[in-house]
MMTF fields as JSON, N, C-alpha, C and O atoms, coordinates in Angstrom:
{
  "mmtfVersion": "1.0.0",
  "mmtfProducer": "UNKNOWN",
  "numBonds": 239,
  "numAtoms": 240,
  "numGroups": 60,
  "numChains": 1,
  "numModels": 1,
  "chainsPerModel": [1],
  "groupsPerChain": [60],
  "chainIdList": ["A"],
  "bondAtomList": [4, 2, 8, 6, 12, 10, 16, 14, 20, 18, 24, 22, 28, 26, 32, 30, 36, 34, 40, 38, 44, 42, 48, 46, 52, 50, 56, 54, 60, 58, 64, 62, 68, 66, 72, 70, 76, 74, 80, 78, 84, 82, 88, 86, 92, 90, 96, 94, 100, 98, 104, 102, 108, 106, 112, 110, 116, 114, 120, 118, 124, 122, 128, 126, 132, 130, 136, 134, 140, 138, 144, 142, 148, 146, 152, 150, 156, 154, 160, 158, 164, 162, 168, 166, 172, 170, 176, 174, 180, 178, 184, 182, 188, 186, 192, 190, 196, 194, 200, 198, 204, 202, 208, 206, 212, 210, 216, 214, 220, 218, 224, 222, 228, 226, 232, 230, 236, 234],
  "bondOrderList": [1, 1, 1, 1, 1, 1, 1, 1, 1, 1, 1, 1, 1, 1, 1, 1, 1, 1, 1, 1, 1, 1, 1, 1, 1, 1, 1, 1, 1, 1, 1, 1, 1, 1, 1, 1, 1, 1, 1, 1, 1, 1, 1, 1, 1, 1, 1, 1, 1, 1, 1, 1, 1, 1, 1, 1, 1, 1, 1],
  "groupList": [{"groupName": "GLY", "atomNameList": ["N", "CA", "C", "O"], "elementList": ["N", "C", "C", "O"], "formalChargeList": [0, 0, 0, 0], "bondAtomList": [1, 0, 2, 1, 3, 2], "bondOrderList": [1, 1, 2], "singleLetterCode": "G", "chemCompType": "PEPTIDE LINKING"}, {"groupName": "GLU", "atomNameList": ["N", "CA", "C", "O"], "elementList": ["N", "C", "C", "O"], "formalChargeList": [0, 0, 0, 0], "bondAtomList": [1, 0, 2, 1, 3, 2], "bondOrderList": [1, 1, 2], "singleLetterCode": "E", "chemCompType": "L-PEPTIDE LINKING"}, {"groupName": "TYR", "atomNameList": ["N", "CA", "C", "O"], "elementList": ["N", "C", "C", "O"], "formalChargeList": [0, 0, 0, 0], "bondAtomList": [1, 0, 2, 1, 3, 2], "bondOrderList": [1, 1, 2], "singleLetterCode": "Y", "chemCompType": "L-PEPTIDE LINKING"}, {"groupName": "SER", "atomNameList": ["N", "CA", "C", "O"], "elementList": ["N", "C", "C", "O"], "formalChargeList": [0, 0, 0, 0], "bondAtomList": [1, 0, 2, 1, 3, 2], "bondOrderList": [1, 1, 2], "singleLetterCode": "S", "chemCompType": "L-PEPTIDE LINKING"}, {"groupName": "PHE", "atomNameList": ["N", "CA", "C", "O"], "elementList": ["N", "C", "C", "O"], "formalChargeList": [0, 0, 0, 0], "bondAtomList": [1, 0, 2, 1, 3, 2], "bondOrderList": [1, 1, 2], "singleLetterCode": "F", "chemCompType": "L-PEPTIDE LINKING"}, {"groupName": "LEU", "atomNameList": ["N", "CA", "C", "O"], "elementList": ["N", "C", "C", "O"], "formalChargeList": [0, 0, 0, 0], "bondAtomList": [1, 0, 2, 1, 3, 2], "bondOrderList": [1, 1, 2], "singleLetterCode": "L", "chemCompType": "L-PEPTIDE LINKING"}, {"groupName": "VAL", "atomNameList": ["N", "CA", "C", "O"], "elementList": ["N", "C", "C", "O"], "formalChargeList": [0, 0, 0, 0], "bondAtomList": [1, 0, 2, 1, 3, 2], "bondOrderList": [1, 1, 2], "singleLetterCode": "V", "chemCompType": "L-PEPTIDE LINKING"}, {"groupName": "LYS", "atomNameList": ["N", "CA", "C", "O"], "elementList": ["N", "C", "C", "O"], "formalChargeList": [0, 0, 0, 0], "bondAtomList": [1, 0, 2, 1, 3, 2], "bondOrderList": [1, 1, 2], "singleLetterCode": "K", "chemCompType": "L-PEPTIDE LINKING"}, {"groupName": "TRP", "atomNameList": ["N", "CA", "C", "O"], "elementList": ["N", "C", "C", "O"], "formalChargeList": [0, 0, 0, 0], "bondAtomList": [1, 0, 2, 1, 3, 2], "bondOrderList": [1, 1, 2], "singleLetterCode": "W", "chemCompType": "L-PEPTIDE LINKING"}, {"groupName": "ALA", "atomNameList": ["N", "CA", "C", "O"], "elementList": ["N", "C", "C", "O"], "formalChargeList": [0, 0, 0, 0], "bondAtomList": [1, 0, 2, 1, 3, 2], "bondOrderList": [1, 1, 2], "singleLetterCode": "A", "chemCompType": "L-PEPTIDE LINKING"}, {"groupName": "ARG", "atomNameList": ["N", "CA", "C", "O"], "elementList": ["N", "C", "C", "O"], "formalChargeList": [0, 0, 0, 0], "bondAtomList": [1, 0, 2, 1, 3, 2], "bondOrderList": [1, 1, 2], "singleLetterCode": "R", "chemCompType": "L-PEPTIDE LINKING"}, {"groupName": "CYS", "atomNameList": ["N", "CA", "C", "O"], "elementList": ["N", "C", "C", "O"], "formalChargeList": [0, 0, 0, 0], "bondAtomList": [1, 0, 2, 1, 3, 2], "bondOrderList": [1, 1, 2], "singleLetterCode": "C", "chemCompType": "L-PEPTIDE LINKING"}, {"groupName": "ASP", "atomNameList": ["N", "CA", "C", "O"], "elementList": ["N", "C", "C", "O"], "formalChargeList": [0, 0, 0, 0], "bondAtomList": [1, 0, 2, 1, 3, 2], "bondOrderList": [1, 1, 2], "singleLetterCode": "D", "chemCompType": "L-PEPTIDE LINKING"}, {"groupName": "PRO", "atomNameList": ["N", "CA", "C", "O"], "elementList": ["N", "C", "C", "O"], "formalChargeList": [0, 0, 0, 0], "bondAtomList": [1, 0, 2, 1, 3, 2], "bondOrderList": [1, 1, 2], "singleLetterCode": "P", "chemCompType": "L-PEPTIDE LINKING"}, {"groupName": "ILE", "atomNameList": ["N", "CA", "C", "O"], "elementList": ["N", "C", "C", "O"], "formalChargeList": [0, 0, 0, 0], "bondAtomList": [1, 0, 2, 1, 3, 2], "bondOrderList": [1, 1, 2], "singleLetterCode": "I", "chemCompType": "L-PEPTIDE LINKING"}, {"groupName": "THR", "atomNameList": ["N", "CA", "C", "O"], "elementList": ["N", "C", "C", "O"], "formalChargeList": [0, 0, 0, 0], "bondAtomList": [1, 0, 2, 1, 3, 2], "bondOrderList": [1, 1, 2], "singleLetterCode": "T", "chemCompType": "L-PEPTIDE LINKING"}, {"groupName": "ASN", "atomNameList": ["N", "CA", "C", "O"], "elementList": ["N", "C", "C", "O"], "formalChargeList": [0, 0, 0, 0], "bondAtomList": [1, 0, 2, 1, 3, 2], "bondOrderList": [1, 1, 2], "singleLetterCode": "N", "chemCompType": "L-PEPTIDE LINKING"}, {"groupName": "GLN", "atomNameList": ["N", "CA", "C", "O"], "elementList": ["N", "C", "C", "O"], "formalChargeList": [0, 0, 0, 0], "bondAtomList": [1, 0, 2, 1, 3, 2], "bondOrderList": [1, 1, 2], "singleLetterCode": "Q", "chemCompType": "L-PEPTIDE LINKING"}],
  "groupTypeList": [0, 0, 1, 2, 3, 4, 5, 5, 1, 3, 6, 1, 0, 0, 1, 7, 8, 9, 10, 2, 11, 4, 5, 0, 11, 12, 13, 3, 14, 6, 6, 3, 15, 7, 0, 10, 15, 5, 15, 5, 14, 1, 16, 0, 7, 17, 1, 17, 10, 1, 14, 7, 3, 0, 3, 13, 5, 3, 9, 6],
  "groupIdList": [1, 2, 3, 4, 5, 6, 7, 8, 9, 10, 11, 12, 13, 14, 15, 16, 17, 18, 19, 20, 21, 22, 23, 24, 25, 26, 27, 28, 29, 30, 31, 32, 33, 34, 35, 36, 37, 38, 39, 40, 41, 42, 43, 44, 45, 46, 47, 48, 49, 50, 51, 52, 53, 54, 55, 56, 57, 58, 59, 60],
  "secStructList": [7, 7, 1, 7, 3, 3, 3, 3, 3, 7, 7, 7, 6, 6, 7, 1, 1, 7, 1, 7, 3, 3, 3, 3, 3, 1, 7, 1, 3, 3, 3, 3, 3, 3, 6, 6, 3, 3, 3, 3, 3, 3, 6, 6, 3, 3, 3, 3, 3, 3, 7, 7, 1, 1, 7, 4, 4, 4, 4, 7],
  "xCoordList": [183.735, 183.388, 184.444, 185.479, 184.174, 185.088, 184.495, 183.464, 185.159, 184.656, 184.856, 184.047, 185.935, 186.252, 186.287, 186.757, 185.782, 185.882, 186.13, 185.963, 186.528, 186.836, 186.614, 186.634, 186.399, 186.258, 187.109, 186.914, 188.049, 188.885, 188.606, 188.648, 188.319, 188.06, 188.987, 189.374, 189.337, 190.3, 189.646, 190.212, 188.49, 187.796, 188.558, 188.983, 188.725, 189.378, 188.518, 187.8, 188.59, 187.894, 186.41, 185.724, 185.916, 184.499, 184.119, 183.012, 185.008, 184.707, 183.541, 183.342, 182.773, 181.642, 181.995, 181.357, 182.993, 183.361, 184.808, 185.667, 185.065, 186.427, 187.137, 186.517, 188.424, 189.208, 189.495, 189.449, 189.792, 190.08, 189.238, 188.977, 188.821, 188.11, 188.75, 189.034, 188.976, 189.529, 188.569, 188.25, 188.114, 187.207, 187.931, 188.479, 187.942, 188.659, 188.006, 187.124, 188.464, 187.979, 189.109, 190.124, 188.92, 189.894, 191.29, 192.245, 191.424, 192.716, 193.703, 193.298, 194.993, 196.012, 196.174, 196.548, 195.892, 195.966, 194.734, 194.337, 194.131, 193.004, 193.473, 193.991, 193.293, 193.652, 192.377, 191.669, 192.078, 190.895, 191.237, 192.152, 190.493, 190.693, 189.363, 188.317, 189.426, 188.27, 188.827, 189.574, 188.447, 189.024, 190.52, 190.965, 191.302, 192.767, 193.405, 194.61, 192.606, 193.122, 193.145, 192.132, 194.295, 194.465, 194.572, 195.337, 193.82, 193.837, 194.318, 193.814, 195.297, 195.813, 195.458, 195.668, 194.92, 194.638, 195.373, 195.13, 196.277, 197.065, 197.204, 197.622, 196.853, 196.916, 196.176, 196.63, 195.045, 194.238, 194.738, 194.096, 195.88, 196.429, 196.082, 196.23, 195.623, 195.206, 196.202, 196.64, 196.562, 197.474, 196.845, 196.317, 196.895, 196.355, 197.479, 198.398, 197.376, 198.353, 197.605, 196.51, 198.214, 197.633, 198.129, 199.316, 197.204, 197.566, 197.876, 196.972, 199.15, 199.556, 199.287, 198.841, 199.553, 199.28, 199.33, 199.871, 198.764, 198.815, 197.855, 196.839, 198.197, 197.364, 197.416, 198.468, 196.29, 196.313, 197.309, 197.848, 197.565, 198.527, 199.95, 200.766, 200.262, 201.601, 201.837, 202.986, 200.773, 200.897, 201.138, 201.57, 200.859, 201.057, 202.526, 202.952],
  "yCoordList": [213.545, 212.218, 211.226, 211.575, 210.015, 208.938, 208.014, 208.308, 206.901, 205.898, 206.304, 205.95, 207.048, 207.417, 208.934, 209.651, 209.406, 210.818, 210.882, 209.883, 212.06, 212.162, 213.571, 214.544, 213.659, 214.918, 214.819, 213.913, 215.737, 215.801, 217.129, 218.182, 217.085, 218.301, 218.354, 217.32, 219.572, 219.758, 219.929, 220.608, 219.346, 219.478, 218.708, 217.574, 219.336, 218.682, 218.838, 219.827, 217.876, 217.979, 218.25, 217.59, 219.238, 219.557, 220.668, 221.201, 221.032, 222.107, 221.726, 220.554, 222.734, 222.5, 222.793, 222.266, 223.619, 224.024, 223.655, 223.758, 223.237, 222.91, 224.176, 225.074, 224.238, 225.372, 225.209, 226.178, 223.983, 223.697, 222.514, 221.591, 222.544, 221.429, 221.154, 222.083, 219.893, 219.489, 218.495, 217.472, 218.779, 217.919, 217.484, 218.323, 216.191, 215.719, 214.503, 213.869, 214.199, 213.015, 212.455, 213.115, 211.235, 210.544, 210.524, 211.014, 209.959, 209.925, 208.984, 208.035, 209.252, 208.392, 207.087, 206.063, 207.122, 205.928, 205.897, 206.927, 204.722, 204.538, 203.625, 202.537, 204.063, 203.275, 203.025, 203.968, 201.759, 201.435, 200.319, 199.53, 200.266, 199.205, 198.57, 199.219, 197.298, 196.565, 195.513, 194.624, 195.633, 194.732, 194.958, 196.087, 193.901, 194.004, 193.971, 193.748, 194.191, 194.162, 195.564, 196.263, 195.967, 197.241, 196.957, 196.084, 197.679, 197.497, 198.774, 199.86, 198.645, 199.758, 199.5, 198.398, 200.511, 200.411, 201.551, 202.722, 201.206, 202.2, 201.736, 200.608, 202.606, 202.288, 200.993, 200.214, 200.769, 199.584, 198.305, 197.261, 198.364, 197.184, 197.239, 198.277, 196.117, 196.037, 195.225, 194.159, 195.736, 195.043, 195.037, 196.056, 193.898, 193.813, 193.529, 192.758, 194.18, 193.988, 193.739, 194.259, 192.936, 192.693, 193.768, 194.093, 194.316, 195.289, 194.49, 193.934, 194.431, 193.584, 194.255, 193.597, 195.56, 196.284, 197.781, 198.229, 198.529, 199.98, 200.553, 199.946, 201.719, 202.466, 201.856, 201.379, 201.865, 201.397, 202.172, 201.619, 203.444, 204.227, 203.694, 203.905, 203.007, 202.436, 201.305, 200.998, 200.684, 199.603, 200.137, 199.393, 201.423, 202.023, 202.252, 202.753],
  "zCoordList": [12.457, 12.104, 12.496, 13.064, 12.191, 12.51, 13.549, 14.154, 13.746, 14.677, 16.134, 16.992, 16.421, 17.796, 17.946, 17.062, 19.081, 19.438, 20.944, 21.644, 21.445, 22.864, 23.386, 22.632, 24.702, 25.415, 26.668, 27.478, 26.838, 28.037, 28.726, 28.089, 30.032, 30.789, 32.001, 32.544, 32.419, 33.499, 34.87, 35.727, 35.101, 36.384, 37.46, 37.24, 38.629, 39.761, 40.999, 41.143, 41.88, 43.158, 43.005, 42.226, 43.762, 43.754, 42.797, 42.884, 41.885, 40.938, 40.04, 39.72, 39.639, 38.746, 37.299, 36.387, 37.077, 35.717, 35.436, 36.312, 34.239, 33.826, 33.365, 32.796, 33.612, 33.127, 31.645, 30.886, 31.234, 29.827, 29.361, 30.132, 28.119, 27.494, 26.143, 25.386, 25.841, 24.555, 23.925, 24.53, 22.739, 22.001, 20.738, 20.023, 20.454, 19.278, 18.647, 19.227, 17.447, 16.743, 15.888, 15.666, 15.418, 14.579, 15.218, 14.615, 16.439, 17.12, 16.428, 15.757, 16.594, 15.99, 16.772, 16.201, 18.077, 18.924, 19.826, 20.371, 19.985, 20.897, 22.022, 21.767, 23.265, 24.436, 25.224, 25.577, 25.503, 26.302, 27.28, 27.047, 28.369, 29.352, 29.707, 29.69, 30.026, 30.542, 31.481, 31.075, 32.747, 33.736, 33.821, 34.026, 33.666, 33.74, 32.354, 32.236, 31.296, 29.928, 29.34, 29.336, 28.848, 28.168, 26.677, 26.267, 25.866, 24.418, 23.753, 24.042, 22.858, 22.062, 20.606, 20.099, 19.929, 18.499, 17.813, 18.107, 16.893, 16.154, 14.707, 14.446, 13.779, 12.347, 12.009, 11.171, 12.66, 12.377, 13.028, 12.902, 13.727, 14.397, 15.879, 16.525, 16.406, 17.803, 18.609, 18.178, 19.788, 20.698, 22.081, 22.526, 22.766, 24.119, 25.101, 24.824, 26.266, 27.337, 28.637, 28.854, 29.494, 30.815, 31.771, 31.798, 32.556, 33.581, 34.84, 35.464, 35.211, 36.334, 37.672, 38.613, 37.774, 39.015, 38.742, 37.731, 39.65, 39.547, 38.524, 38.185, 38.05, 37.113, 35.718, 35.294, 34.995, 33.602, 32.742, 31.784, 33.066, 32.285, 32.413, 31.516, 33.513, 33.664, 32.664, 32.346, 32.166, 31.18, 29.771, 28.89, 29.554, 28.231, 28.055, 27.014]
}
């Protein structure tokens, strides 16, 4: 339960099956992007950052 859940799979290239799968819920931090805006939610507090260049992960 909870507001947020996630699925991470280790599929690469043209593979059809993932080697590892991680399923989770109720994360301690939520990271999302839309356009050039990155949003972090932690302990109910929301922070937004502008993605200036490169990967969105570089803004984290």
